[in-house]
C-alpha positions as CSV (number, residue, x, y, z in Angstrom):
1,X,54.3,13.9,13.6
2,X,51.4,12.0,13.2
3,X,49.4,13.3,10.4
4,X,45.7,14.3,11.1
5,X,43.0,15.0,8.4
6,X,39.7,16.4,9.0
7,X,37.2,15.5,6.1
8,X,34.0,18.1,5.4
9,X,30.9,16.1,4.2
10,X,29.2,17.8,1.5
11,X,25.8,19.1,1.1
12,X,22.9,17.0,2.3
13,X,23.8,13.7,2.4
14,X,25.8,13.6,5.6
15,X,29.2,11.5,6.3
16,X,28.3,8.2,4.3
17,X,29.6,9.2,1.0
18,X,33.0,9.6,2.6
19,X,33.0,6.7,4.6
20,X,34.6,4.2,2.6
21,X,37.1,6.3,1.5
22,X,38.0,6.6,5.3
23,X,38.1,2.9,5.2
24,X,40.5,2.7,2.7
25,X,42.8,5.2,3.8
26,X,43.1,3.7,7.2
27,X,43.8,0.1,5.6
28,X,46.6,1.8,3.6
29,X,48.0,3.9,6.6
30,X,46.9,2.9,10.0
31,X,48.7,6.0,11.3
32,X,46.8,8.8,9.6
33,X,44.2,10.1,11.9
34,X,41.0,10.9,10.3
35,X,38.1,12.9,11.3
36,X,34.7,13.3,9.5
37,X,32.6,16.3,10.3
38,X,29.1,17.4,8.9
39,X,29.0,21.0,7.9
40,X,27.1,23.4,10.1
41,X,23.4,23.2,10.7
42,X,22.5,26.7,10.2
43,X,19.7,29.1,9.0
44,X,22.0,31.6,8.0
45,X,23.0,31.9,4.2
46,X,26.4,34.0,5.1
47,X,29.6,31.8,4.3
48,X,31.2,33.7,7.2
49,X,28.9,32.3,9.4
50,X,29.6,28.7,8.3
51,X,33.2,29.0,8.5
52,X,33.0,30.5,12.3
53,X,31.2,27.8,13.2
54,X,33.6,25.5,11.8
55,X,36.4,27.4,12.5
56,X,35.5,27.1,16.7
57,X,34.9,23.5,16.0
58,X,37.6,21.9,14.3
59,X,41.1,21.2,15.6
60,X,44.0,23.3,14.7
61,X,47.1,22.3,12.8
62,X,46.0,19.4,11.0
63,X,44.9,18.7,7.2
64,X,41.9,20.1,6.0
65,X,39.7,18.6,3.1
66,X,36.3,17.8,2.0
67,X,33.8,16.4,-0.7
68,X,31.8,18.9,-2.9
69,X,30.4,21.9,-0.7
70,X,32.7,20.5,2.2
71,X,35.7,20.9,-0.1
72,X,34.8,24.5,-1.0
73,X,34.5,25.4,3.1
74,X,38.0,23.3,3.7
75,X,39.5,25.8,1.0
76,X,38.1,28.9,2.8
77,X,39.0,27.5,6.2
78,X,42.5,26.5,5.0
79,X,43.0,30.5,4.1
80,X,41.6,32.0,7.0
81,X,44.1,29.6,8.9
82,X,47.3,29.9,6.7
83,X,50.1,28.2,8.5
84,X,47.8,26.7,11.0
85,X,46.6,24.4,8.5
86,X,48.8,21.6,7.3
87,X,47.1,21.2,3.7
88,X,44.2,21.0,1.7
89,X,42.7,18.0,0.0
90,X,39.4,18.5,-2.2
91,X,37.4,16.3,-3.6
92,X,34.6,17.1,-6.7
93,X,35.0,20.7,-5.3
94,X,34.2,23.7,-7.8
95,X,35.9,26.7,-6.7
96,X,32.5,28.1,-7.9
97,X,29.5,25.7,-8.0
98,X,27.5,28.2,-10.0
99,X,28.7,29.6,-13.7
100,X,29.7,33.2,-13.9
101,X,31.2,34.8,-16.8
102,X,34.7,34.7,-15.0
103,X,34.6,30.7,-14.3
104,X,32.0,29.1,-17.0
105,X,33.1,25.6,-16.1
106,X,30.5,25.2,-13.5
107,X,26.6,24.5,-13.2
108,X,24.7,27.0,-15.2
109,X,22.8,29.6,-13.0
110,X,19.2,28.5,-14.5
111,X,19.7,25.1,-13.5
112,X,20.9,25.9,-10.1
113,X,17.8,28.2,-9.8
114,X,15.5,25.4,-10.7
115,X,16.9,23.0,-8.1
116,X,16.9,25.4,-5.4
117,X,13.3,26.0,-6.4
118,X,12.6,22.5,-6.2
119,X,14.2,22.1,-2.8
120,X,11.9,24.7,-1.0
121,X,8.8,23.3,-2.7
122,X,10.1,19.4,-1.6
123,X,13.5,18.9,0.3
124,X,13.3,15.4,0.5
125,X,12.4,14.8,-2.9
126,X,15.1,17.4,-4.1
127,X,17.4,15.5,-1.6
128,X,16.6,11.9,-3.5
129,X,17.4,13.7,-6.6
130,X,20.4,15.2,-5.8
131,X,21.6,11.6,-4.6
132,X,21.2,10.0,-8.2
133,X,22.6,13.2,-9.8
134,X,25.6,12.6,-7.6
135,X,26.1,8.9,-8.8
136,X,25.0,9.9,-12.8
137,X,28.0,8.6,-14.5
138,X,29.0,5.8,-12.7
139,X,28.5,2.3,-13.2
140,X,25.7,1.6,-11.2
141,X,23.9,4.8,-10.5
142,X,20.6,4.0,-9.3
143,X,22.1,1.2,-6.8
144,X,24.5,3.9,-5.5
145,X,21.9,6.8,-5.3
146,X,19.9,5.0,-3.3
147,X,22.8,3.9,-0.8
148,X,23.6,7.6,-0.6
149,X,20.2,9.0,-0.2
150,X,19.2,6.3,2.4
151,X,22.2,7.4,4.6
152,X,21.3,11.0,4.4
153,X,20.8,12.7,7.9
154,X,17.3,14.6,9.1
155,X,18.2,17.8,7.9
156,X,15.3,20.4,8.4
157,X,14.6,22.2,5.1
158,X,15.5,25.5,6.4
159,X,19.2,24.6,6.8
160,X,19.1,22.6,3.3
161,X,18.1,25.7,1.5
162,X,21.1,27.6,3.4
163,X,23.5,25.1,2.1
164,X,22.4,25.6,-1.2
165,X,22.7,29.4,-0.7
166,X,26.3,29.2,0.7
167,X,27.1,26.7,-2.1
168,X,26.1,29.6,-4.8
169,X,27.6,32.4,-2.9
170,X,30.9,30.6,-2.4
171,X,33.9,31.8,-4.9
172,X,36.9,30.0,-3.3
173,X,39.3,31.1,-6.3
174,X,41.0,34.2,-4.0
175,X,41.1,31.6,-1.1
176,X,43.3,28.9,-2.8
177,X,45.2,31.0,-4.2
178,X,45.9,32.7,-1.0
179,X,46.9,29.1,0.6
180,X,50.5,28.7,0.5
181,X,50.2,25.5,2.1
182,X,50.1,21.7,-0.2
183,X,47.0,21.0,-2.4
184,X,45.5,18.3,-3.6
185,X,42.4,18.7,-5.9
186,X,40.8,15.3,-7.3
187,X,38.3,15.7,-10.1
188,X,35.7,13.1,-11.9
189,X,35.2,13.0,-15.7
190,X,31.9,11.8,-16.0
191,X,30.9,14.0,-12.9
192,X,27.4,15.5,-13.5
193,X,27.4,18.6,-11.3
194,X,30.9,19.6,-11.5
195,X,32.2,19.9,-15.3
196,X,35.4,17.9,-16.0
197,X,36.9,21.3,-17.5
198,X,37.1,22.6,-13.7
199,X,40.3,20.7,-13.2
200,X,42.2,22.0,-16.0
201,X,40.5,25.4,-15.2
202,X,41.9,25.2,-11.7
203,X,45.3,23.9,-12.7
204,X,45.9,27.1,-14.8
205,X,44.2,29.1,-12.1
206,X,46.9,28.2,-9.5
207,X,49.8,26.7,-11.3
208,X,52.0,24.7,-8.7
209,X,49.5,22.5,-7.2
210,X,48.5,18.9,-7.6
211,X,45.1,18.2,-9.7
212,X,43.8,14.7,-10.8
213,X,40.9,13.7,-12.8
214,X,39.5,10.3,-12.4
215,X,38.1,8.6,-15.6
216,X,34.5,7.1,-15.9
217,X,33.3,7.8,-12.5
218,X,30.7,10.4,-10.8
219,X,30.6,13.3,-8.4
220,X,30.4,10.5,-5.8
221,X,34.0,8.8,-6.5
222,X,35.0,8.7,-2.8
223,X,32.5,6.0,-2.2
224,X,32.4,4.7,-6.0
225,X,35.8,4.2,-6.1
226,X,37.4,4.7,-2.8
227,X,40.8,2.6,-3.1
228,X,41.8,4.6,-5.7
229,X,41.2,8.1,-4.1
230,X,42.6,6.6,-1.2
231,X,45.9,5.9,-3.1
232,X,46.2,8.9,-4.8
233,X,45.6,11.0,-1.2
234,X,48.3,8.9,0.4
235,X,50.7,9.0,-2.3
236,X,50.2,13.0,-2.2
237,X,50.7,12.8,1.5
238,X,53.9,10.9,1.5
239,X,55.4,13.1,-1.3
240,X,54.5,16.2,0.9
241,X,56.1,14.4,4.0
242,X,59.3,13.7,1.8
243,X,60.0,17.4,0.9
């Protein structure tokens, strides 16, 4: 059966950060069908509303994946679909983006609240700052940050704020534990938004799933190191297919 992979974009920057990865994957396996999807543009900050929209829009019986917030939503949707999801891939996606006492390997709540306040005051300036944070830790952060910001869609401030609220509300730990299909979770050692420690914490939480930590790269590693990420994904898909 020909594999089909749905990749969900992250917050604010659209599909541009995933396009180099898609090209690299198709170069390795032209038979893999890959579909890039934007996140919902909803004013609602309820994760269930976002998941309902995605569940209605996206095809069934395929692999689900995503970058950052997109990966978190993919995890929740995979658990919702169960056997109707072939597997899950997440890229720089923390089970909780905002730290709690139960999950400290995440962004401090005060830092997140300052970021959200900045978005409420000036959404475009905050989005530009976010693009630079995504590339902090890369070899050429400013050039890569400008590239990401330049490719961002024209999303309204209300929708951007709703996305941040969804990001803060999500806790995918239960969903990841509930989903019985194959899982691959990739993280970056120099990620300025998702601590590298989250990779080890996730492995401890889930046990028998594949996690990987890419050295010396940023939150934007799908565009920074697309060929390395594509090779890891292809190897995992082939390994699962051989089981």
